[in-house]
C-alpha positions, 0 to 999 in steps of 0.5 A: 159737657159743651162747656168742657169741650169748649175748654179743651179746644185750642182758642184760636183768635184771628188777629187783624193786621192793620193795613200798612198804606204807607208801605203800599204807597211807597211800593206803588210809588217805586214801580211807577217812578221805575216804569217812567225811568225805563220807558224810554229804554223800552221804547228804543228797544222796541223801535230798534228791532222794528222796520221804520215803517213800523216803529210807531206801530205797536203790532207785535206780528209784523215789522220786526227786522235787524237791519237797523243795527247793520245800517246804523253802524255802517253810517258812523264810525262807531268803532272809533267812537267806543275806542275814544270813549274807552280811552277817555273814561280810562284816562279820567279814572286813573288820574282821579285815583292818583290825585285823589288819593294823595289829596285824601291821604294828606287831609286825613293824616297830616296837620298843617296850617289851613287844613280845614279852609282847604278841605272846605274849599275842596268841598265847595266844588260839590256845589259848582256845576262843571258847566259854570266853568266851561268857559274858563276850562276852555280857555285853560285848554287852549292855552295848553294846546290840547284842544280836540284831544282826550287830554283836553277833555279829561283834564278839568275832571281829574280832580273830583272833590267827591273822590277826595272826600269819599277817601278821606272819610275812609282813610280817617277810620284806618287804625293808626296802629297799622300806620305806626307799625309800618313806620316802625318797619322803615317804611316812607309815607309813600309805602304806607300809603301804597301798602296800608291805606290803599289795599284797605280802601279797595271797595271805596275805589270800586265804588268810586270807579263805578260812579266815574265811569258811568258819569263820564261815559254819559258826558256830553256837553264838554266833549262837544265843545272840546272836540271837532273830529271823529279821532276824538269824539266819544260815543255821546257826541257821536250819537248826537251827530248821528241823530241830528235832524238834518241828517234825516235819520229815522227814529228806528235808526236813532233807537238802534245807535242808542241801544248800541251806546248803552250797551256796554254799561247796561251789560256790565251793570247787569253782570256785576249788579251784585258787586255794585250794590256791596261796593256801595254799601261797604263805601258807606254811601247811604 
C-alpha cells in the first residue's frame, strides 16, 4: 500500500539553480557606477534648496530655502545665456545636418577617384580631439572676423565626421530600387536625396540631433576662448564666471545656478526618454 501511494503521488524534484554571481556582480557594479555618476547632481540638488549656512549640514529639518534661485538669477544675465546657448546649438545642428547629409550621400552613392582615401581622412577626425586644433581654429576665426560671435563658436563644429559616418552607413542600406524609381520619374539628384534618403533616415537624424545638442550645450573650452561679452557667452561659460572664486559665491548659489543650467537638458531627457532610446536603437548604435 505504501509503495502504491508513493507511485500515485506526483514526483516533486527541487531543482536548485546555480547562483549566477556574474549577473549579481554586474548589477551591483552598475548601481555603484550610477550612484557615483549621479552623486554630484544629488548634492547640487540638496545644496540648492538649502541656506548657505546649512548647505553642508545634512539636517533634514532645518535650513530649507528657495532664495538661492532668486539670488542667483539676479546676479547674472541667465536669460541671455540661455538664448545664446539655444541659438548656438541650433546653428551648429543645422550646419551639421546640411554638410553631413551632402557628404554622406556623396560617399554612399557616387563613385569617384580617391573616395576611400577621402572617407578615411574624414574618419581620422574622430581620433583628433577638438582641443588639439584650438590654436588653428582661433587663427582661422580671427582671419574671418567672427570673433566673439555665435558663428565663431559654431563654425569649427559644423563638419562632423561622426555625422558623416552615421548617415553614410544608413544611406548605403537604402535599396537602390527606390533611387532608380525616383530617377525614372525625372527627379534630380537633389530631389532624390530630399524625397528618398532624408525621409528614410529620420531616426538617424533624431539620434544624431540628441548627441549634438547635448554635446554642444555642455561645451566649455572653445566658447570660453571665443566669447568675451555677455551677448555671446553660453551657459557653461556664464556658469564658470558666476562660480569664480574671486566672486565669493557660496556653494548654495553655485548649486542653484548649476540646476538652472542643466534643467533644460534633464527635463528634455526625462520627457523624451523612450524616444531617446528608440532613436539610438533604430540608428544601430550599440
